[in-house]
N, C-alpha and C positions, 0 to 999 in steps of 0.2 A: 218219457222217462229217459235221461242220460245213463246211460249206465256207468258205474265208478270208473271204469279204465277209459270210458270211450271220449275223454276230453282233449287225447292225443293223438296223432297221424298212430302212433304205434298203437294206443290204444283201440283205436278201430281195428288196426289189421288184427292185433292179436284176437278180438271178439270175432271178426269174420273166421278167424282161422280155424275156431273152435265152435262156430255155430252152426248146427246140423238146420236142414230144410225145414221148417215149420215150426222152429223155436224163437223165442220172443217176440220180434217185430215179422219175421216174415211169416208171409199170411199163405204163402205157396201158391198164390192166383194173383191175376190182377183185381184192383179194386174195384167194386161193383160200382163205385160213384164214376169212374172215368166209363165203364162201360155204357153207362147211363148218356155220360156227355156225348161221346161219340154216334151210338144207336140214334139219342134225340138230334141229332145234327147241331149241336151246341160246340162241339169241336169238330173239325172237318179239314180235312186237307185242302190243298197245299200251304201249309206253316210250317214255320221252322221251331222246334220243340227242344226245348232243355230239360233234363230231369236231374237234379241234384239229388245227392247219395242215392245212385240208381240201382244200388246193391245187386242183387242177382237177375235184375232186365225185366221183371213180368210186364212191368208199363211199356217198357220199350216194345218189347215184343208184339205186344197186342196192339199198340200204336202200328208197326212197319207192317202187321198182317193185315190191318186196314187202310193201308192205302197212304200213310203219313211216311215218306220216304226219304226227310231231313229230319232224323233224331240225333238227339246227344246225349248221352248220358255220362256225367263223371261221379267218380266216387275216388276219396283219398285211399279206400283200400286195395292193393292189388290182387287180394284175394277173391273180393267183392267182385272186380271185374272179371278175373276168370271165373267165377261161377257166372256171370252176366253172358259172357263169350260162349260159354258151355251152353247155358239154356237157348240162347240163340240159334246155337249151331244143332241141339237137339229140336227144335222147332222150326229149323229148316228157313232162318229169318239172317239174312248177309244185308248187309249194309247201315247197319246201327254204329254209330260214331260214338264207340268207348272212349274217355279219357280218363286217364289215372290222374289226378292232381287235387290240389285244395282249391275249393269253390271261392273262395276268398281272394286268390293271388290272380291279380289283373292280369297274367302274365300268360296264365293257362288257358282261359275263355276270353279271347278279345273279341268277339264277334256278338252280333246283336239277335237277339232272338223273337218272335211273334208271339209265342207261350212257353212260359214259364209253369210247372206243373211240381209242385213240392208235395210231394207225398212224404209226412211227417218229420222233414227235413229238417226244418224249425224247429220241431218238438224236441229233438237231440241235441241240440247248441244249449249250450251254458245263455243263462238269462242275459249276460253280459254284452253278449253277442248278437242280440235281436237288431240293435240298431246298426250294426254293422251289415247284418242280412239283408236285413231292408234297402240299405244304401246299396248292397251290389245287385239284387233284383233290379232296382232300379238304375243301375249301369247296363245292364244285360239285356233290358226290354228294350223293342223299338219303339219307336212313338206310336200311340195306341197298340201297344202290345198288352197282354193280360196274363195275368198270374192268376194261376189256378191253384189252389191251396187245400189241400188236405189234411186232418188232425183226427187221432182219436176221438171217441170209435168212427173207423172208415165205415 
């Protein structure tokens, strides 16, 4: 679901400034599907992971606590990243690289990733951006890299 005001960076920032934990798309915890991937060994370190639209960082913290030491979370909202950093600190996790910027800007993300995990990020984009999303994912994945894509219901 695309929020009415979330089609611009300013709209996402406004949304995050007013978003309380547990509201709208904030699940208050890591996705059970990701837990399953890690616990079954489908996803295991060492891999370089990108989390677009990292939000409060639930997945980033979970991954870091489970031995993934090369995790990058990007969000366009400075408030979302402050929340992610606070959540990381509250959970005693350091070393997650949080990046504030536009996922689509090739100057913001310049490295390649073994795994990109999309938790409803694409779902929040306008349909006319879906082709651009696919192109950007392809640019950011290493050869033989994997996209893990989750959408509602999680």
